[in-house]
N, C-alpha and C positions, 0 to 999 in steps of 0.2 A: 504493500500500500504506500503510495507516494505521500511524502510530507511537504510537497511543494505548495506554496501559497498560490491561490488562484489569481494572482496579478503579478505583473512584471514591472520593474523599474528600468526604464530604458537607459543604457549606459551613455548615450550621446547627449542626454539632457537630464541632469539630476533633479530638476524641478518638476519633471513630468512623470506621472504614474499612469501606466496603461493597463486597463482591465483586460484580462484574457478570458474570464468567465464571470459568473455572477459574483458580486462583492460578498466576502465572507461576513458572517454575523458574529459579533462579540457578545454573546448572550448574557454574560455575568459581569459586565463592566459597569461599575457604579459611577465613576468619575473619569473624565478624560480632559486633560489640559494641554493646550498647544500655545507656545510662545514663539512667534515668528514674524518677520517683516516680509517674507515671501508669500504674498497673498495667493498667488496662483498655485504655489506648491501646497499650501494649506488646503485649498479647495480640492486639488487633485488627490491629496491624501485622504480627505474625508469621503471622496467618491470611490475609494478603493475597498471600503468595508461598510457594513451596516451596523450602526449603533442601536441598541435597544431604545425604545422610547423613554425608558426610565433613566437612562444615562444622563448625568449632568455634564454638559460640554461647555468648557470655558476656553475662550480664545483671546489671546493678548496680541494685538496687531498694531500696525501704524496706519491702518485704514484712514482715508480722508473722512472728515466729519459727515460728508454727504454720500459715503459709500460703505456703510457698515455691513452691508450684505455681501460685499465682493468676495469675502473669504469663504463663503458658505457654498456647499455643493449645489450644482444645478441638475446634473444628470440623475443623481440618486439623492433626492431631498431627504433631509433628516427625518427620521421616524417620529421624533418628538413633536414636530411642527403641528400635526393635526390635533394634538392634545393640548397645546398651549392656549389657554384662554385668558391669561393675564400678561400684560406687557408693561414694562417700565423703561422709560427713556430719560436719561440724565446727562445733560451736556454742559460743557464749558465750566468745569470745576477746576480752577487754576491750581488748587492745592494738591491735586492728585497727579500721580505719575501718568495715569490714564484718565484724562479729563472727560472722556465721553464713554458711556456704557449703555447698552440696551440689553435687557434681560427678559426672558420668557419663563412663565411659571405654568405648571400643569398640576391638576389634582392627583394625589396618590390613590391608586386603586383600593388599597387596603383600609385607609382611614379617611379619604376624601380631602386631606389637608394639602394645600398648594405647596409645591417645592420647585426650586429653580431647576430648569431643564436646559437652559441656554443662556450664556452670558458672553457678549462680544464687547471687548474693551479696546479703545483706540487711544493711542498716544499722540494723535495729531494736535499740535499746538498752534496751527496756522491762524485760527480764528479767535484765539483768546484775546480779550480786550479789543476786539475789532468787530465791525459789522459783518454779518454773514447772512446767507440766503436760507431763510426758514423753510421754504418749499423744497429746496434741494436736500436739506436735512431730513425732512419728513419722508420724501420719496426715496431716500437712501436707506431707511431702516424699515419702514412699514411693509414692503413686499416680502420681508422675511417670513411674515406670519399670514395666516389665512383670515381674511376679512370676516367670513361668516362664523368663525370660531371665537375670536377675541371678544370678550364682554367686559373686561376690566382694563383700563388704560391709565397710566400715570405719566405725565409729561412735566419734567423739571428743567427749566431754562435758567441756568445759574448766572447768566449775565444778561444785561438789557439787550433787547432786539430792536432794530430800527423800525420805525413806523412804516405803514404802507404795505404790509405783508399779510393782509387778511385772506388773500387767495390761498396761502399756505394752510391756514386753519380750515378753510372751506374744503380743501382737498383732503386733509387728514380726517375731519369729522365725517366726510362722506365715504372715505375708504373703509372705515370701521363702522358700518351702519347698525351693528347689534350691541354697541356699548351700552351697558346699564350702569356701570360705575366709572366715574371719570374724576381724575385729580389733576389740577394744573397749578404749577408754581412758576411765577414770572414777575418781572418788574412792572409789567403792564398787561392787563387782561382786556383792554378795551376792544381790540380787534377779535380776540377769541369770543367775547360775548356778542359782538356785532354779528358774527357768523352764527352763533348759537340761536340768535333771534330768527334765523331763516329756517327753512324746512329741513332740519337735520336732527339726527339722534332722537328719533321718536320713542325709543325704548329707554332713554336715560332716566334713571330713578334716583341715583345718588351722585352728588357733585360736591367736590372739595376744592376750594379756591384759596391759594396763598399768594398774597401780594407782597412783594419785597422791594422796599425803597421806591415807591411810586413817585413820579414827578408831580402829579396832581391827584391827591387822594379824593377830593370832592367829585371830580369827574368820574374817576374809577368807581366810586361807590354808587353814583347815580346810574351809570350804565349797567352795573351789576344788578341792582334791584329792578330797574326798568325792564331788562331782558327777561328776568325770571317772571315778572308780572305778565309780559307778553306771552311767554310760553304757557303759563297757567291759564290765561284767557283762552288759549287754543286747546286746553285740556291736557297739556303736557306738564303734569304736576310732579314735583320731586318728593320722594319719600324721605330723603335725607339731604341736608345741605349744611356744609361747614365753611365758615369764612374766617380767614386769618389775615392779619396785617403785620408785617415784620419790617424791621430796619436793622441793617448790619451795624454792629456796634462801632461807634466812631464815625459813621458815614451819614449822619443826619439825626434829626429829632423824631421822636415817636409822634404819630398823628394823634389827635384827640379821639376818644372813644366814638364808636359809631352813634350818630344822633338817634334819639328815641324814635323819631319819625321813620327812619330807615328800618330800624329793628321791627317796628310794628308792621311796616309794609312787607318785610320778609316773612314775618310770622303769619301774615294773612295768606300768603301763597304757599308757604311751607311750614306748617305748624311745628314740625320736628326739627327745624333748622337751628344751628348754633352759630353765634357770633362771638369769637374770642376777643379778649382785650388785646390791643396792639402790644408787641413785645420785641425786645432786641435779641439778635442772634449773632454768634461769632462767625 
């Protein structure tokens, strides 16, 4: 009986892996980590075998911020993808070696608890402290996952984004039409809420919003409350709503508490909503 693996590494190109048969399955692999700047080689490697859908795959790459999916296989899609129903995107974290990361979570069969199945980290620093294209960011990560499966989405933008990019939010909110739980953290949520006022995310029932160091707290607050009222008028009520305001320590003063009039308006459209007192973060 031959012990030859069912794939070959071509000697003329060390970055290319050529399948000779069906990719082998690694049935009992719990975790698999790859750290490489050769995105093509990583993708080729992952296409050479089949990981169980329970395997936690972690990739450390230098992928551009708008191409976080480049290192993932195309020919043999990861078995975990159809099970991933929760996605978290966190970008522009200057204090991290890998400032951008996208993670996918799936429920465990035995207990139903969500556990990480995929994490793609990027060391790209080209956009830190600079303007960047939000639509390119969203289009670079979202196609990793199946739009009809993802119901829980977290988006954290750890640096301000230039105005005039509502098209990006429109694309993202329409790409994942079945979202029921959504969390957004950004320096401004005006364009996000502007899009949310349109015919998007009809199944959304839980929304968490964190505003960090806004330029105009008054406008942000009015837009937030007004859009939730618009959606409620259309019959799109939230079961849960959490609103936070933060200021990075040393970078500005805390805004005053949300006026009673806003709190009352929020309670009218979402009785279970929570408004936290503004606070400082490091």
